[in-house]
C-alpha positions in Angstrom: 5.8 9.2 -6.0 9.3 10.1 -5.0 11.7 7.9 -3.0 15.1 7.7 -1.6 16.9 4.6 -0.7 18.5 4.1 2.8 21.0 1.6 4.1 19.7 -2.0 4.6 18.0 -3.0 7.7 19.7 -6.3 7.7 23.1 -4.5 7.8 21.8 -2.6 11.0 20.6 -5.7 12.6 23.9 -7.5 12.0 25.9 -4.7 13.5 23.7 -4.4 16.5 24.1 -8.2 17.3 27.7 -7.9 16.8 28.0 -4.9 19.1 25.7 -6.7 21.7 28.1 -9.8 21.7 31.1 -7.6 22.1 29.7 -5.6 25.1 29.1 -8.4 27.5 30.7 -7.8 30.9 33.2 -10.3 32.6 30.5 -12.1 34.4 28.7 -12.8 31.2 25.5 -11.3 32.9 22.7 -10.8 30.3 22.3 -7.2 29.4 19.2 -5.3 30.7 17.1 -4.0 27.7 16.4 -0.4 27.5 12.8 0.6 27.7 12.9 1.4 24.0 14.2 -2.2 23.3 11.6 -3.8 25.4 9.0 -1.8 23.7 10.2 -2.8 20.3 10.4 -6.5 21.5 6.7 -6.3 22.6 5.7 -4.6 19.5 7.2 -7.4 17.4 5.7 -10.2 19.5 3.9 -12.6 17.1 -0.1 -12.5 17.3 -2.5 -15.2 16.4 -4.6 -14.0 13.4 -8.5 -13.7 13.6 -10.7 -15.2 11.0 -10.3 -17.8 8.3 -7.3 -17.5 6.0 -8.0 -16.1 2.5 -5.8 -16.3 -0.6 -5.9 -14.2 -3.6 -6.5 -15.5 -7.1 -3.3 -14.0 -8.7 -4.1 -15.2 -12.3 -7.3 -13.3 -12.1 -5.5 -10.2 -10.7 -3.2 -10.5 -13.8 -6.2 -10.6 -16.0 -7.7 -7.7 -14.4 -4.3 -5.8 -14.9 -4.2 -6.8 -18.6 -7.8 -5.4 -19.0 -6.8 -2.1 -17.4 -3.7 -1.7 -19.4 -5.7 -2.4 -22.7 -7.4 0.9 -22.1 -4.1 2.6 -22.9 -2.8 5.7 -21.1 -5.3 6.9 -18.5 -4.1 10.4 -17.4 -6.6 12.7 -15.8 -8.8 14.3 -18.5 -8.3 11.5 -21.0 -10.9 9.1 -22.5 -8.7 6.2 -21.0 -9.4 7.2 -17.5 -13.1 7.4 -18.0 -13.0 3.9 -19.6 -11.2 2.7 -16.4 -13.5 4.3 -14.1 -16.5 2.5 -15.9 -14.5 -0.6 -15.8 -14.0 -0.4 -12.0 -17.7 0.4 -11.5 -18.6 -2.7 -13.6 -16.3 -5.0 -11.6 -17.8 -3.5 -8.3 -21.5 -3.3 -9.3 -22.6 -5.9 -6.7 -20.7 -4.0 -4.0 -21.5 -1.0 -1.8 -19.5 1.8 -3.6 -19.1 5.3 -2.8 -17.5 7.9 -5.2 -15.6 11.0 -4.1 -15.6 13.4 -6.9 -13.8 16.8 -6.8 -11.9 19.2 -9.0 -8.1 19.6 -8.3 -6.5 23.0 -8.6 -3.3 21.8 -10.2 -0.3 23.5 -11.8 -2.0 22.8 -15.2 -5.3 24.2 -14.1 -8.5 22.7 -12.8 -8.7 19.0 -13.3 -11.7 16.8 -12.4 -10.9 13.7 -10.4 -12.7 10.9 -8.7 -11.8 8.4 -5.9 -13.8 5.2 -5.9 -14.2 3.2 -2.6 -15.8 -0.3 -2.3 -16.9 -1.2 1.2 -17.2 -4.7 2.7 -18.8 -4.8 6.1 -17.3 -6.7 9.0 -18.6 -7.8 12.4 -16.6 -5.2 14.4 -16.8 -1.5 14.6 -13.7 -0.2 12.8 -12.2 -0.2 9.1 -9.2 -1.4 7.4 -8.5 0.4 4.2 -6.5 -1.0 1.2 -5.6 1.4 -1.5 -4.0 1.9 -4.9 -3.9 4.8 -7.6 -5.3 4.0 -10.8 -4.2 6.9 -13.1 -1.1 7.4 -15.2 1.1 10.5 -15.5 -0.3 13.6 -17.2 3.2 14.5 -18.3 3.6 11.2 -20.2 0.3 11.7 -22.0 2.0 12.0 -25.4 3.6 8.5 -25.0 2.5 5.0 -24.8 2.9 4.8 -21.0 0.4 2.3 -19.6 1.9 2.0 -16.1 1.5 -1.8 -16.0 3.4 -2.0 -12.7 2.6 1.6 -11.6 -1.1 1.6 -10.9 -2.5 -1.1 -13.1 -1.3 -4.2 -11.3 -2.3 -3.1 -7.9 -5.8 -1.8 -9.0 -6.1 -5.4 -10.5 -5.0 -6.9 -7.3 -7.6 -4.7 -5.3 -10.3 -6.2 -7.7 -9.0 -9.7 -7.1 -9.1 -9.0 -3.2 -12.6 -7.8 -3.7 -13.6 -11.1 -5.2 -12.3 -12.9 -2.0 -14.2 -10.5 0.4 -17.5 -10.4 -1.6 -20.5 -12.4 -0.2 -18.6 -13.2 3.0 -19.4 -12.1 6.5 -16.0 -10.6 7.5 -14.9 -11.7 11.0 -13.4 -8.5 12.4 -13.2 -5.0 11.0 -14.8 -3.7 7.7 -12.5 -3.7 4.8 -12.7 -0.7 2.2 -10.8 -0.8 -1.0 -9.9 2.8 -2.2 -9.1 3.3 -5.8 -7.3 6.7 -5.7 -7.1 9.3 -8.4 -4.4 11.9 -8.9 -1.4 10.3 -7.2 1.1 11.1 -9.9 2.6 14.7 -10.3 1.2 16.8 -13.0 4.6 17.8 -14.2 7.8 15.9 -14.5 9.5 17.6 -11.5 7.8 16.0 -8.5 6.2 18.3 -5.9 4.0 16.8 -3.1 1.6 19.8 -3.4 1.1 19.1 -7.1 0.5 15.4 -6.5 -1.3 13.0 -4.2 -4.5 14.8 -5.1 -6.9 11.9 -4.5 -5.5 10.9 -1.2 -5.2 14.3 0.1 -8.9 15.1 -0.7 -10.0 11.7 0.7 -8.1 11.9 3.7 -9.5 15.4 4.5 -12.9 14.3 3.8 -12.7 11.3 6.2 -11.1 13.6 8.8 -14.1 16.1 8.5 -16.8 13.5 8.6 -15.2 11.5 11.4 -14.4 8.5 9.5 -10.6 8.8 10.2 -11.2 7.9 13.8 -12.7 4.6 12.8 -9.8 3.5 10.6 -7.5 1.0 12.3 -4.9 0.7 9.5 -4.4 2.1 5.9 -2.3 -0.3 3.6 -1.2 1.4 0.5 -0.2 -1.1 -2.6 2.2 0.4 -5.2 4.4 -1.2 -7.8 4.3 -4.8 -6.4 3.7 -6.7 -9.5 7.3 -6.8 -11.1 8.9 -10.3 -11.4 11.8 -9.4 -9.1 9.9 -8.6 -6.1 11.6 -7.0 -3.2 9.3 -4.9 -1.1 10.6 -2.0 1.0 10.3 -1.1 4.6 9.4 2.8 4.4 10.7 5.2 7.0 7.5 7.2 7.2 5.2 4.4 7.9 3.8 3.2 11.3 6.2 0.7 12.7 3.9 -1.7 14.4 1.9 -2.0 11.2 5.0 -2.7 9.2 5.8 -5.3 12.0 2.5 -7.1 11.4 3.1 -7.2 7.6 6.5 -8.9 8.2 4.7 -11.4 10.6 2.2 -12.1 7.9 5.0 -12.6 5.3 6.9 -14.9 7.7 3.8 -17.0 8.5 3.3 -17.7 4.8 7.0 -18.3 4.2 7.4 -15.2 2.1 9.6 -13.2 4.3 12.6 -13.2 1.9 10.5 -10.7 -0.4 10.2 -8.2 2.4 12.0 -5.3 4.0 15.6 -6.0 2.9 15.9 -2.3 2.3 14.5 0.8 4.1 13.5 3.9 2.0 11.9 7.3 2.5 9.0 7.7 0.0 6.4 10.2 -0.8 3.3 8.5 -1.6 -0.5 8.4 -1.0 -0.1 6.9 2.6 1.4 10.3 3.7 -2.1 12.0 3.3 -3.8 9.5 5.7 -0.8 9.5 8.2 -1.3 13.3 8.4 -4.8 13.0 9.8 -3.7 10.4 12.5 -4.3 7.1 10.6 -1.7 4.2 11.0 -0.3 3.6 7.6 2.0 1.3 5.7 3.2 1.7 2.0 3.6 -1.8 0.5 6.0 -0.8 -2.3 8.9 -2.2 -4.5 10.9 0.7 -5.9 13.7 -1.4 -7.3 11.8 -2.7 -10.3 14.2 -5.7 -10.8 14.6 -5.5 -14.5 15.8 -2.0 -14.8 15.1 0.9 -12.3 15.0 3.2 -15.4 11.8 1.7 -16.5 10.0 3.6 -13.8 7.8 6.4 -15.5 8.8 5.2 -19.1 6.7 3.5 -21.7 8.7 0.3 -20.9 6.6 -0.2 -17.9 4.7 -3.0 -19.5 2.8 -6.2 -18.9 5.9 -8.4 -19.7 7.7 -7.0 -16.6 5.0 -8.5 -14.4 4.6 -11.8 -12.5 1.7 -13.7 -11.3 3.9 -15.1 -8.5 4.7 -11.5 -7.3 0.8 -10.7 -7.1 0.3 -14.1 -5.3 2.9 -13.1 -2.7 1.6 -9.5 -2.4 -2.1 -10.4 -2.2 -1.7 -13.2 0.1 0.5 -11.3 2.6 -2.0 -8.4 2.6 -4.9 -10.7 3.3 -2.9 -12.2 6.1 -2.1 -8.8 7.5 -5.8 -8.0 7.7 -6.3 -11.1 9.9 -3.4 -9.8 12.2 -4.7 -6.3 12.5 -8.0 -7.9 13.7 -6.0 -9.7 16.2 -4.3 -6.5 17.5 -7.8 -5.1 17.9 -8.4 -1.7 19.6 -5.0 -1.5 21.4 -2.1 -1.4 19.0 1.3 -0.2 20.1 1.6 3.7 20.2 1.7 5.3 16.7 4.7 7.1 15.4 4.5 11.0 15.1 2.4 11.8 11.9 4.4 13.5 9.1 4.1 17.3 9.1 
């Protein structure tokens, strides 16, 4: 993915509060909120979650991450990616699984790819999708790059979430876990048309067969295992959905890990936004130790934290409960990316 940092949201909030305090009239009458401000306030109003609380087993998520990393580099076309696909199938063998196989016409030629989707039925008509990509970069194939934070830990976290969903009658919408292929660009120079292959194919498939109309929210997980966790707000996500994520974090006492910075990012969520699905990208682009570790062989297990996986996983599970509470009448969605 490619990302660009933007100014801190907290700075914007502080400036807004200062300006509001300075603009009071002589009679100290309370200001009348604009229609936009009123809508934003209503949008951020806390909601009561639906269903029993769930907590991820973060130590197990870390173990799954170790097992994925142990297969080595897993770029498309490698033996490593076939091993990871078989590994995912094995971990999900008790679940309803659908595979979306296709051939991508990439800049390096035709490349077979495969999305894997595990489905956990709920009591309501509708779907919440959690997703992560699982492959590593083709252009790093001659290195020891294993993408511990970039793809492995979020795939491991999805497996740990599957453990929490399995065998339960979910109160609310069905939850689908999508392991996406082909997120990374085929060449070092990022270009959206030569990346996001799996998400673009699956989003188009779901639009064509009518599934996209049933999806209430799409939550993408990316690079949220590093020890210095700081999850970004993303400019091209659905605002009300990010508000729910922040509410979930606050309910659990994890708000300090979320949304101190806003960024623009091209990632798998964009593909689903383009077909009208509400989306959020739960991503940490700062990579605490050293930002230059991104897309290098130094993206290794020792940079990860069980605590970060616990925070990320529990907030995601709490967000599901809040999405169920919002129901079929969420605030209006932002305009989909072109």
